[in-house]
VEXVO-252086 format. One record per atom (N, C-alpha, C): atom name; residue in three letters; x, y, z. Coordinates in steps of 0.05 Angstrom, whole numbers, plus 5000, padded with zeros to 4 digits. Layout:
N
{"CA" "ALA" {X Y Z}}
...
This chain:
146
{"N" "MET" {5008 4051 4567}}
{"CA" "MET" {5002 4048 4595}}
{"C" "MET" {5026 4058 4612}}
{"N" "LYS" {5050 4050 4603}}
{"CA" "LYS" {5074 4058 4618}}
{"C" "LYS" {5077 4089 4618}}
{"N" "LYS" {5071 4101 4595}}
{"CA" "LYS" {5073 4130 4593}}
{"C" "LYS" {5053 4144 4612}}
{"N" "LEU" {5029 4134 4614}}
{"CA" "LEU" {5009 4145 4632}}
{"C" "LEU" {5018 4142 4661}}
{"N" "SER" {5030 4120 4668}}
{"CA" "SER" {5040 4116 4695}}
{"C" "SER" {5061 4136 4702}}
{"N" "ILE" {5079 4141 4683}}
{"CA" "ILE" {5101 4161 4688}}
{"C" "ILE" {5089 4189 4692}}
{"N" "ILE" {5069 4196 4676}}
{"CA" "ILE" {5056 4223 4678}}
{"C" "ILE" {5043 4225 4705}}
{"N" "ILE" {5028 4205 4713}}
{"CA" "ILE" {5014 4206 4739}}
{"C" "ILE" {5034 4207 4762}}
{"N" "LEU" {5055 4192 4761}}
{"CA" "LEU" {5076 4193 4781}}
{"C" "LEU" {5089 4220 4783}}
{"N" "GLY" {5094 4232 4760}}
{"CA" "GLY" {5106 4259 4759}}
{"C" "GLY" {5087 4280 4771}}
{"N" "LEU" {5061 4278 4766}}
{"CA" "LEU" {5041 4297 4778}}
{"C" "LEU" {5040 4293 4808}}
{"N" "ILE" {5042 4269 4817}}
{"CA" "ILE" {5041 4264 4846}}
{"C" "ILE" {5065 4276 4860}}
{"N" "ILE" {5089 4273 4848}}
{"CA" "ILE" {5113 4284 4859}}
{"C" "ILE" {5112 4315 4860}}
{"N" "VAL" {5103 4327 4838}}
{"CA" "VAL" {5100 4356 4837}}
{"C" "VAL" {5080 4366 4857}}
{"N" "SER" {5058 4352 4861}}
{"CA" "SER" {5037 4362 4879}}
{"C" "SER" {5045 4359 4908}}
{"N" "CYS" {5065 4342 4914}}
{"CA" "CYS" {5074 4339 4942}}
{"C" "CYS" {5096 4359 4950}}
{"N" "GLN" {5105 4375 4932}}
{"CA" "GLN" {5126 4394 4938}}
{"C" "GLN" {5115 4417 4954}}
{"N" "ASP" {5133 4429 4970}}
{"CA" "ASP" {5125 4452 4986}}
{"C" "ASP" {5118 4475 4968}}
{"N" "ILE" {5096 4488 4974}}
{"CA" "ILE" {5087 4511 4957}}
{"C" "ILE" {5101 4537 4967}}
{"N" "GLU" {5096 4544 4992}}
{"CA" "GLU" {5108 4568 5005}}
{"C" "GLU" {5112 4591 4986}}
{"N" "ASN" {5089 4604 4979}}
{"CA" "ASN" {5090 4627 4961}}
{"C" "ASN" {5088 4653 4977}}
{"N" "CYS" {5100 4655 5000}}
{"CA" "CYS" {5099 4679 5016}}
{"C" "CYS" {5110 4703 5001}}
{"N" "GLY" {5095 4725 5002}}
{"CA" "GLY" {5105 4749 4989}}
{"C" "GLY" {5102 4750 4959}}
{"N" "THR" {5088 4731 4947}}
{"CA" "THR" {5086 4732 4918}}
{"C" "THR" {5059 4743 4909}}
{"N" "ASP" {5041 4751 4927}}
{"CA" "ASP" {5016 4761 4918}}
{"C" "ASP" {5018 4790 4911}}
{"N" "ASP" {4997 4802 4900}}
{"CA" "ASP" {4997 4830 4891}}
{"C" "ASP" {4986 4849 4912}}
{"N" "ASN" {4982 4841 4936}}
{"CA" "ASN" {4969 4858 4956}}
{"C" "ASN" {4990 4873 4972}}
{"N" "LEU" {4981 4897 4981}}
{"CA" "LEU" {4997 4914 4998}}
{"C" "LEU" {4982 4922 5023}}
{"N" "ASP" {4996 4926 5045}}
{"CA" "ASP" {4983 4936 5069}}
{"C" "ASP" {4990 4965 5073}}
{"N" "PHE" {4996 4979 5052}}
{"CA" "PHE" {5001 5008 5054}}
{"C" "PHE" {4991 5021 5028}}
{"N" "MET" {4987 5048 5030}}
{"CA" "MET" {4979 5063 5006}}
{"C" "MET" {5002 5079 4996}}
{"N" "ILE" {5001 5086 4971}}
{"CA" "ILE" {5023 5101 4958}}
{"C" "ILE" {5013 5129 4951}}
{"N" "LEU" {5027 5149 4963}}
{"CA" "LEU" {5021 5177 4957}}
{"C" "LEU" {5041 5188 4938}}
{"N" "ARG" {5032 5204 4919}}
{"CA" "ARG" {5049 5219 4901}}
{"C" "ARG" {5043 5248 4905}}
{"N" "PHE" {5064 5265 4904}}
{"CA" "PHE" {5061 5293 4909}}
{"C" "PHE" {5065 5309 4883}}
{"N" "PHE" {5048 5330 4880}}
{"CA" "PHE" {5048 5346 4856}}
{"C" "PHE" {5046 5376 4863}}
{"N" "ASP" {5058 5392 4846}}
{"CA" "ASP" {5055 5421 4849}}
{"C" "ASP" {5027 5429 4840}}
{"N" "TYR" {5014 5445 4857}}
{"CA" "TYR" {4986 5451 4852}}
{"C" "TYR" {4982 5467 4826}}
{"N" "GLU" {5000 5486 4820}}
{"CA" "GLU" {4997 5503 4797}}
{"C" "GLU" {5006 5490 4771}}
{"N" "THR" {5029 5477 4772}}
{"CA" "THR" {5040 5465 4747}}
{"C" "THR" {5031 5436 4742}}
{"N" "GLN" {5020 5423 4762}}
{"CA" "GLN" {5012 5395 4760}}
{"C" "GLN" {5035 5376 4756}}
{"N" "SER" {5060 5385 4760}}
{"CA" "SER" {5083 5368 4756}}
{"C" "SER" {5091 5355 4783}}
{"N" "ALA" {5105 5333 4781}}
{"CA" "ALA" {5113 5318 4805}}
{"C" "ALA" {5130 5337 4823}}
{"N" "GLN" {5125 5336 4848}}
{"CA" "GLN" {5137 5354 4868}}
{"C" "GLN" {5155 5337 4887}}
{"N" "LYS" {5180 5345 4889}}
{"CA" "LYS" {5197 5332 4909}}
{"C" "LYS" {5189 5341 4937}}
{"N" "ILE" {5191 5323 4956}}
{"CA" "ILE" {5180 5329 4982}}
{"C" "ILE" {5202 5329 5003}}
{"N" "GLY" {5197 5344 5024}}
{"CA" "GLY" {5216 5345 5046}}
{"C" "GLY" {5202 5343 5073}}
{"N" "PHE" {5180 5328 5074}}
{"CA" "PHE" {5164 5325 5097}}
{"C" "PHE" {5175 5304 5116}}
{"N" "THR" {5169 5308 5142}}
{"CA" "THR" {5170 5286 5162}}
{"C" "THR" {5141 5278 5165}}
{"N" "ILE" {5136 5253 5163}}
{"CA" "ILE" {5108 5244 5163}}
{"C" "ILE" {5104 5226 5188}}
{"N" "THR" {5083 5232 5203}}
{"CA" "THR" {5076 5215 5226}}
{"C" "THR" {5047 5207 5223}}
{"N" "ALA" {5040 5185 5235}}
{"CA" "ALA" {5012 5176 5236}}
{"C" "ALA" {5001 5179 5264}}
{"N" "GLU" {4976 5186 5266}}
{"CA" "GLU" {4963 5189 5292}}
{"C" "GLU" {4965 5163 5308}}
{"N" "ASN" {4971 5165 5333}}
{"CA" "ASN" {4973 5141 5351}}
{"C" "ASN" {4994 5121 5342}}
{"N" "SER" {5014 5130 5328}}
{"CA" "SER" {5036 5112 5319}}
{"C" "SER" {5063 5124 5328}}
{"N" "PRO" {5080 5107 5337}}
{"CA" "PRO" {5107 5117 5346}}
{"C" "PRO" {5126 5121 5322}}
{"N" "TYR" {5118 5113 5298}}
{"CA" "TYR" {5136 5113 5275}}
{"C" "TYR" {5135 5140 5261}}
{"N" "GLN" {5158 5148 5251}}
{"CA" "GLN" {5161 5171 5234}}
{"C" "GLN" {5172 5162 5207}}
{"N" "PHE" {5162 5175 5186}}
{"CA" "PHE" {5171 5168 5159}}
{"C" "PHE" {5184 5193 5148}}
{"N" "THR" {5208 5190 5139}}
{"CA" "THR" {5222 5213 5127}}
{"C" "THR" {5230 5204 5099}}
{"N" "PRO" {5214 5210 5079}}
{"CA" "PRO" {5221 5202 5052}}
{"C" "PRO" {5247 5216 5043}}
{"N" "PHE" {5260 5204 5023}}
{"CA" "PHE" {5283 5217 5012}}
{"C" "PHE" {5275 5245 5001}}
{"N" "THR" {5292 5265 5004}}
{"CA" "THR" {5285 5292 4996}}
{"C" "THR" {5282 5294 4966}}
{"N" "ASP" {5292 5275 4951}}
{"CA" "ASP" {5289 5276 4922}}
{"C" "ASP" {5266 5258 4913}}
{"N" "SER" {5250 5249 4932}}
{"CA" "SER" {5228 5231 4926}}
{"C" "SER" {5203 5247 4920}}
{"N" "THR" {5186 5237 4902}}
{"CA" "THR" {5161 5249 4895}}
{"C" "THR" {5137 5232 4906}}
{"N" "GLY" {5143 5212 4921}}
{"CA" "GLY" {5122 5195 4931}}
{"C" "GLY" {5132 5180 4956}}
{"N" "VAL" {5112 5167 4969}}
{"CA" "VAL" {5119 5152 4994}}
{"C" "VAL" {5097 5131 4998}}
{"N" "GLY" {5105 5108 5009}}
{"CA" "GLY" {5085 5088 5017}}
{"C" "GLY" {5080 5091 5046}}
{"N" "LEU" {5055 5093 5054}}
{"CA" "LEU" {5048 5097 5082}}
{"C" "LEU" {5030 5074 5092}}
{"N" "PRO" {5037 5062 5115}}
{"CA" "PRO" {5022 5039 5125}}
{"C" "PRO" {4995 5049 5136}}
{"N" "LEU" {4975 5033 5130}}
{"CA" "LEU" {4948 5037 5141}}
{"C" "LEU" {4944 5020 5166}}
{"N" "ASN" {4929 5030 5185}}
{"CA" "ASN" {4925 5016 5210}}
{"C" "ASN" {4903 4994 5206}}
{"N" "PRO" {4911 4968 5208}}
{"CA" "PRO" {4891 4947 5204}}
{"C" "PRO" {4871 4944 5226}}
{"N" "ASP" {4876 4957 5249}}
{"CA" "ASP" {4858 4955 5272}}
{"C" "ASP" {4838 4978 5273}}
{"N" "ASP" {4838 4996 5254}}
{"CA" "ASP" {4821 5019 5254}}
{"C" "ASP" {4812 5025 5225}}
{"N" "PRO" {4788 5034 5221}}
{"CA" "PRO" {4778 5040 5194}}
{"C" "PRO" {4789 5066 5183}}
{"N" "THR" {4804 5082 5199}}
{"CA" "THR" {4816 5106 5189}}
{"C" "THR" {4844 5109 5200}}
{"N" "THR" {4860 5124 5185}}
{"CA" "THR" {4887 5132 5194}}
{"C" "THR" {4891 5161 5187}}
{"N" "THR" {4902 5177 5206}}
{"CA" "THR" {4908 5205 5202}}
{"C" "THR" {4938 5208 5200}}
{"N" "PHE" {4947 5222 5179}}
{"CA" "PHE" {4975 5227 5175}}
{"C" "PHE" {4981 5257 5177}}
{"N" "PHE" {5004 5264 5188}}
{"CA" "PHE" {5013 5291 5192}}
{"C" "PHE" {5038 5295 5175}}
{"N" "PHE" {5039 5316 5159}}
{"CA" "PHE" {5061 5322 5141}}
{"C" "PHE" {5073 5348 5150}}
{"N" "ASP" {5098 5347 5161}}
{"CA" "ASP" {5110 5372 5171}}
{"C" "ASP" {5137 5377 5158}}
{"N" "SER" {5141 5403 5153}}
{"CA" "SER" {5167 5412 5144}}
{"C" "SER" {5174 5438 5160}}
{"N" "ASP" {5196 5450 5154}}
{"CA" "ASP" {5203 5475 5168}}
{"C" "ASP" {5182 5497 5163}}
{"N" "THR" {5169 5497 5140}}
{"CA" "THR" {5151 5518 5133}}
{"C" "THR" {5121 5511 5131}}
{"N" "SER" {5114 5486 5133}}
{"CA" "SER" {5086 5478 5129}}
{"C" "SER" {5078 5454 5146}}
{"N" "HIS" {5051 5452 5149}}
{"CA" "HIS" {5039 5430 5163}}
{"C" "HIS" {5013 5422 5148}}
{"N" "PHE" {5011 5397 5141}}
{"CA" "PHE" {4987 5387 5127}}
{"C" "PHE" {4977 5362 5142}}
{"N" "GLU" {4951 5357 5139}}
{"CA" "GLU" {4939 5333 5151}}
{"C" "GLU" {4922 5318 5130}}
{"N" "LEU" {4922 5292 5132}}
{"CA" "LEU" {4906 5275 5114}}
{"C" "LEU" {4895 5252 5130}}
{"N" "GLU" {4868 5250 5131}}
{"CA" "GLU" {4855 5227 5144}}
{"C" "GLU" {4842 5210 5122}}
{"N" "MET" {4850 5185 5122}}
{"CA" "MET" {4840 5166 5102}}
{"C" "MET" {4822 5145 5116}}
{"N" "SER" {4801 5137 5101}}
{"CA" "SER" {4783 5115 5110}}
{"C" "SER" {4786 5092 5090}}
{"N" "TYR" {4780 5068 5099}}
{"CA" "TYR" {4784 5044 5083}}
{"C" "TYR" {4771 5021 5096}}
{"N" "ASP" {4768 4999 5081}}
{"CA" "ASP" {4760 4974 5091}}
{"C" "ASP" {4783 4954 5088}}
{"N" "GLN" {4787 4938 5108}}
{"CA" "GLN" {4808 4918 5108}}
{"C" "GLN" {4797 4893 5095}}
{"N" "PHE" {4814 4880 5079}}
{"CA" "PHE" {4806 4855 5066}}
{"C" "PHE" {4829 4835 5069}}
{"N" "GLN" {4824 4813 5081}}
{"CA" "GLN" {4845 4792 5085}}
{"C" "GLN" {4843 4773 5062}}
{"N" "VAL" {4865 4770 5049}}
{"CA" "VAL" {4867 4753 5026}}
{"C" "VAL" {4875 4725 5035}}
{"N" "SER" {4864 4705 5023}}
{"CA" "SER" {4871 4677 5031}}
{"C" "SER" {4901 4673 5026}}
{"N" "ILE" {4911 4655 5042}}
{"CA" "ILE" {4940 4649 5040}}
{"C" "ILE" {4944 4624 5023}}
{"N" "PHE" {4968 4623 5010}}
{"CA" "PHE" {4974 4601 4993}}
{"C" "PHE" {4985 4577 5009}}
{"N" "ASP" {4997 4582 5031}}
{"CA" "ASP" {5011 4562 5046}}
{"C" "ASP" {5007 4568 5076}}
{"N" "PRO" {5001 4548 5092}}
{"CA" "PRO" {4997 4553 5121}}
{"C" "PRO" {5022 4565 5135}}
{"N" "LYS" {5046 4562 5123}}
{"CA" "LYS" {5070 4573 5134}}
{"C" "LYS" {5072 4604 5130}}
{"N" "CYS" {5055 4615 5112}}
{"CA" "CYS" {5056 4643 5106}}
{"C" "CYS" {5036 4659 5123}}
{"N" "GLU" {5043 4684 5128}}
{"CA" "GLU" {5024 4702 5142}}
{"C" "GLU" {5002 4709 5122}}
{"N" "PRO" {4977 4714 5132}}
{"CA" "PRO" {4956 4722 5114}}
{"C" "PRO" {4963 4749 5101}}
{"N" "ALA" {4956 4752 5076}}
{"CA" "ALA" {4962 4777 5062}}
{"C" "ALA" {4938 4796 5067}}
{"N" "LEU" {4945 4822 5072}}
{"CA" "LEU" {4924 4842 5076}}
{"C" "LEU" {4924 4861 5052}}
{"N" "THR" {4901 4870 5045}}
{"CA" "THR" {4898 4892 5026}}
{"C" "THR" {4876 4910 5037}}
{"N" "PHE" {4876 4934 5028}}
{"CA" "PHE" {4855 4953 5036}}
{"C" "PHE" {4840 4962 5011}}
{"N" "ILE" {4813 4963 5014}}
{"CA" "ILE" {4796 4970 4992}}
{"C" "ILE" {4779 4994 5000}}
{"N" "GLY" {4768 5008 4981}}
{"CA" "GLY" {4751 5031 4986}}
{"C" "GLY" {4765 5055 4998}}
{"N" "LEU" {4791 5059 4991}}
{"CA" "LEU" {4805 5082 5001}}
{"C" "LEU" {4790 5108 4995}}
{"N" "ASP" {4787 5125 5015}}
{"CA" "ASP" {4773 5151 5012}}
{"C" "ASP" {4784 5170 5032}}
{"N" "THR" {4780 5196 5027}}
{"CA" "THR" {4789 5216 5046}}
{"C" "THR" {4766 5223 5065}}
{"N" "VAL" {4773 5226 5090}}
{"CA" "VAL" {4754 5237 5110}}
{"C" "VAL" {4757 5267 5111}}
{"N" "ARG" {4783 5275 5111}}
{"CA" "ARG" {4789 5304 5110}}
{"C" "ARG" {4818 5307 5103}}
{"N" "HIS" {4825 5331 5092}}
{"CA" "HIS" {4853 5337 5086}}
{"C" "HIS" {4856 5368 5086}}
{"N" "THR" {4881 5377 5090}}
{"CA" "THR" {4887 5405 5089}}
{"C" "THR" {4905 5413 5066}}
{"N" "PHE" {4910 5394 5047}}
{"CA" "PHE" {4924 5401 5023}}
{"C" "PHE" {4907 5418 5005}}
{"N" "ASP" {4919 5431 4985}}
{"CA" "ASP" {4903 5447 4966}}
{"C" "ASP" {4883 5430 4951}}
{"N" "SER" {4892 5407 4942}}
{"CA" "SER" {4874 5389 4927}}
{"C" "SER" {4884 5361 4930}}
{"N" "LEU" {4866 5342 4924}}
{"CA" "LEU" {4873 5314 4927}}
{"C" "LEU" {4857 5297 4908}}
{"N" "SER" {4869 5276 4898}}
{"CA" "SER" {4855 5258 4879}}
{"C" "SER" {4862 5230 4887}}
{"N" "ILE" {4843 5211 4883}}
{"CA" "ILE" {4847 5183 4890}}
{"C" "ILE" {4843 5166 4865}}
{"N" "PRO" {4865 5162 4850}}
{"CA" "PRO" {4863 5146 4826}}
{"C" "PRO" {4862 5115 4831}}
{"N" "GLY" {4869 5107 4855}}
{"CA" "GLY" {4869 5078 4861}}
{"C" "GLY" {4858 5072 4888}}
{"N" "THR" {4834 5061 4890}}
{"CA" "THR" {4820 5057 4916}}
{"C" "THR" {4827 5030 4929}}
{"N" "VAL" {4844 5014 4915}}
{"CA" "VAL" {4852 4988 4926}}
{"C" "VAL" {4883 4988 4928}}
{"N" "THR" {4894 4978 4950}}
{"CA" "THR" {4923 4977 4952}}
{"C" "THR" {4932 4950 4940}}
{"N" "ASN" {4946 4952 4918}}
{"CA" "ASN" {4959 4928 4907}}
{"C" "ASN" {4983 4936 4890}}
{"N" "ARG" {4999 4917 4883}}
{"CA" "ARG" {5024 4923 4869}}
{"C" "ARG" {5020 4930 4840}}
{"N" "GLN" {4996 4928 4830}}
{"CA" "GLN" {4991 4935 4802}}
{"C" "GLN" {4986 4965 4799}}
{"N" "LEU" {4982 4979 4821}}
{"CA" "LEU" {4979 5008 4820}}
{"C" "LEU" {5004 5022 4832}}
{"N" "ASP" {5013 5042 4818}}
{"CA" "ASP" {5036 5056 4828}}
{"C" "ASP" {5029 5081 4844}}
{"N" "THR" {5002 5087 4845}}
{"CA" "THR" {4993 5111 4860}}
{"C" "THR" {4965 5105 4870}}
{"N" "ASN" {4961 5110 4896}}
{"CA" "ASN" {4934 5109 4907}}
{"C" "ASN" {4922 5137 4911}}
{"N" "VAL" {4939 5156 4920}}
{"CA" "VAL" {4930 5183 4926}}
{"C" "VAL" {4950 5203 4914}}
{"N" "GLU" {4939 5222 4899}}
{"CA" "GLU" {4954 5244 4888}}
{"C" "GLU" {4948 5269 4905}}
{"N" "VAL" {4969 5281 4916}}
{"CA" "VAL" {4966 5304 4933}}
{"C" "VAL" {4978 5328 4919}}
{"N" "TYR" {4963 5350 4918}}
{"CA" "TYR" {4971 5375 4905}}
{"C" "TYR" {4974 5397 4926}}
{"N" "PHE" {4997 5410 4927}}
{"CA" "PHE" {5001 5432 4946}}
{"C" "PHE" {5019 5453 4934}}
């Protein structure tokens, strides 16, 4: 009986502790693009300045980078990105559905993820979508070939 009381008391103490698991979920509010050479299919280093339509932000990935994470607009079912360099200009418009994941603790912000990623239009030579859901288990959502 004494052993059972100690176990129950221990469970009560553990259950009363603060959970606060902010940032521990697998969801992302951005998509991950990887760049490839169209002819060789090998990873391509990029030198683009990237902007999103109706957004004041510019994204300049490291010039030795072969990928970039780009935020999707949670207030719109599509986002258009512009990729500019000294010699080229490309556009990519993505569509998606927003999904709000339940939160673990009321102190945490709700986690967002996007599902059903698809292209509306693009001006790259070719494009593939190996991951239609934004989460930390995928290292690529969109493969761009140019």
